KEKE-533967 format. One record per atom (N, C-alpha, C, O): residue in one letter; x negated, y negated, z negated. Coordinates in pm, whole numbers, plus 32768, in hexadecimal, padded with zeros to 4 digits. Layout:
BEGIN
AXYZ
...
This chain:
BEGIN
MA246B1A3E9DB
MA24DB1CBE943
MA292B17CE8F7
MA2B8B17BE882
FA29FB105E996
FA304B088E9A9
FA33FB052E9A2
FA35CAFE4E974
LA37FB0EAEA02
LA406B110EA88
LA495B0F1EA14
LA4E4B092EA0F
RA488B174E9BD
RA4D1B168E981
RA52CB0AAE8E9
RA597B074E8CB
AA4AFB0A4E8CF
AA4A2B033E846
AA515AFA2E91B
AA574AF53E91F
GA4B4AFD9E985
GA50AAF73E9C8
GA593AF47E9EF
GA5C7AEDAEA09
IA5C9AFF9E9E6
IA652B022EA30
IA66DAFC0E9A7
IA671AF48E9C3
VA681AFE1E917
VA6BEAFD7E908
VA6E5AF03E8C6
VA74BAECEE89A
AA65BAED0E8E1
AA64BAE44E8BA
AA68CAE2AE918
AA6E7ADE2E8ED
SA69EAE3EE9B9
SA716AE20EA1D
SA754AE0FEA10
SA782AD9DEA1D
AA7B6AEBDE9CF
AA84AAE67E9FC
AA8BFAE09E98B
AA933ADE1E98C
VA81BAE0AE90F
VA82AADA6E88E
VA83CAD29E8F0
VA8B2AD07E8F7
AA7DBACD0E947
AA7AAAC99E932
AA85EAC8AE9E3
AA89EAC28EA0A
NA861ACF0EA00
NA8BDACA7EA70
NA953ACB4EA37
NA9B0AC81EA75
CA967ACF7E9C4
CA9DDACDAE96E
CA9EDAC5BE957
CAA63AC38E959
NA989ABEDE93C
NA986AB91E92D
NA96CAAF4E960
NA956AA7DE949
RA97AAB38E999
RA941AAFBEA2B
RA98AAA76EA73
RA9FFAA94EA5C
AA991A9F5EABD
AAA2CA9D3EAFD
AAA15AA32EB75
AA9B7AA69EBB0
RAAC7AA24EB7D
RAAF4AA5FEC23
RAAA2AA28EC98
RAABAAA76ECF4
DAA47A9C1ECC6
DAA33A999ED35
DA99FA9ADED38
DA964A97EED99
SA959A9EEECD8
SA8C8AA08ECB1
SA8D4AA85ED20
SA929AACEED52
EA82DAA69ED23
EA80AAAF2ED3D
EA7CFABADED08
EA758ABC5ECF6
PA81FABFDECFC
PA833AC3AECE4
PA78FACA1ECC2
PA73CACD6ED0B
FA7A0AC94EC3B
FA703ACB4EBD5
FA6BCAD72EC2D
FA703ADA4EC85
TA65DADA5EC0E
TA627ADECEC15
TA5B2ADF9EBCC
TA55DADA8EBA8
PA5C3AEA4EBB9
PA582AF0AEB46
PA4E8AECBEB5D
PA49CAEA8EB04
AA4D2AEC8EBDF
AA42EAE70EC05
AA3F4ADFEEBE7
AA37EADDCEBE8
DA4A5AD99EBB8
DA48EAD5EEB60
DA439ACFBEAE0
DA418AC86EACD
FA431AD8DEA94
FA40AAD92EA29
FA3B8AE08EA0D
FA3DFAE52E9B2
MA35AAE22EA45
MA2EEAE91EA65
MA278AE61EA62
MA232AE8EEABD
PA23FAE0DEA17
PA193ADF8EA4F
PA14CAE49EA7F
PA12BAEBCEA62
YA12CADE7EAEE
YA0E6AE11EB67
YA11DAE37EBD5
YA0E4AE01EC34
VA15CAE6AEBEC
VA1BEAE7DEC35
VA1BFADE1ECA6
VA1FAAD7CEC80
GA162ADE9ED54
GA197ADA6EDB0
GA0E7AD6DEDC2
GA0A0AD48EE20
RA0DEAD76ED6D
RA04DAD25ED2D
R9FDEAD19ED62
R9FB0AD89ED73
E9F7CACA8ED97
E9F0EAD4BEDBD
E9ED1AD13ED77
E9EE5ACAAED39
P9E52AD82ED7C
P9DF3ADCEED3C
P9D65AD5AED14
P9D24AD1AED67
E9D54AD58EC98
E9CB9AD1AEC7A
E9C3CAD62EC8D
E9C0DADCAEC5F
P9C02ACDDED0B
P9BACAD30ED4E
P9B20AD20ECD9
P9B05ACD6EC7A
E9ADDAD9AED25
E9A91AD96ECD8
E9A28AD58EC9E
E99CFAD49ECF1
M9A0DAD30EC39
M9970AD48EC1A
M9908AD07ECB3
M992EAD06ED29
T9886ACDAEC7E
T984DACE1ECFD
T97C7ACF9EC7C
T97F8ACE8EC0C
T9744AD16EC79
T9715AD3FEC85
T96F4ACC5EC1B
T9715ACCFEBA4
D96D1AC89EC37
D9680AC00EBD8
D96EAABBDEB94
D96E1AB8BEB24
E974FABBDEBDF
E97F4ABCEEB13
E97E9AC1AEAE8
E9823AC02EA7E
Q97CAAC6DEAE1
Q978CAD03EAA2
Q971FACF1EA31
Q9724AD34E9CA
R96B2AC8AEA4C
R9660ACBEEA4A
R9677AC27E9BE
R965CAC2BE946
G96AAABC1EA09
G96BCAB60E9C4
G9756AB5BE8EA
G9763AB41E873
A978AAB8AE95F
A97F4ABCAE912
A9784AC0FE88B
A9763ABC7E82C
A9755ACA2E897
A96E8ACC5E84A
A96C9AC76E7C8
A96EEAC8FE756
I965FABECE805
I961FABD4E7C4
I96B1AB56E777
I96A1AB31E702
V970AAB33E7B0
V9774AACBE73A
V9776AAFCE6F4
V9760AAC2E689
V979CABCCE6F0
V97D3AC34E66A
V9730AC2BE633
V9731ABC2E5F2
L96F2AC44E630
L9645AC32E61C
L9642ABD8E58C
L962AABF7E517
L966CAB42E5DB
L9642AACCE5C8
L96BBAAD5E542
L967FAADFE4D6
M9740AAD5E533
M9789AAF6E4AA
M977EAB37E47A
M9781AB28E400
A9762ABD2E4C2
A970DAC2AE435
A96BBAC17E3CB
A9695AC5DE36D
A96A9ABAEE3ED
A95F5AB6AE3D8
A964EAB1EE33B
A964AAB2FE2C1
K968EAAD1E392
K96C7AA4DE327
K96F5AA7FE2E2
K96F9AA4AE274
A973AAB0FE2F6
A978EAB07E255
A9714AB6EE203
A96F7AB53E18E
A96E5ABC0E234
A9687ABF8E1BE
A961BAB68E164
A95F5AB63E0EF
D9609AB0FE1CD
D95E5AA8DE177
D963EAA61E100
D9630AA57E086
Q969DAA4BE156
Q96F0AA27E0D6
Q9713AAB5E028
Q96F5AABEDFB1
K9749AAEBE073
K972AAB71DFC2
K96B9AB60DF73
K96A7ABA8DF11
């Protein structure tokens, strides 16, 4: 999905880089390439997040 944009961005960046610097690659401009996936939340973390969302929703409803 981001490959075409990465190719264009790297071509533009390489035209404007210093001669002694490393060339850019399309992956340098593609999000999520080469990154570690985020670990999944544990059940306790999911429960905690759900509680926070519910409390925020309750507070927003009270302010209306």
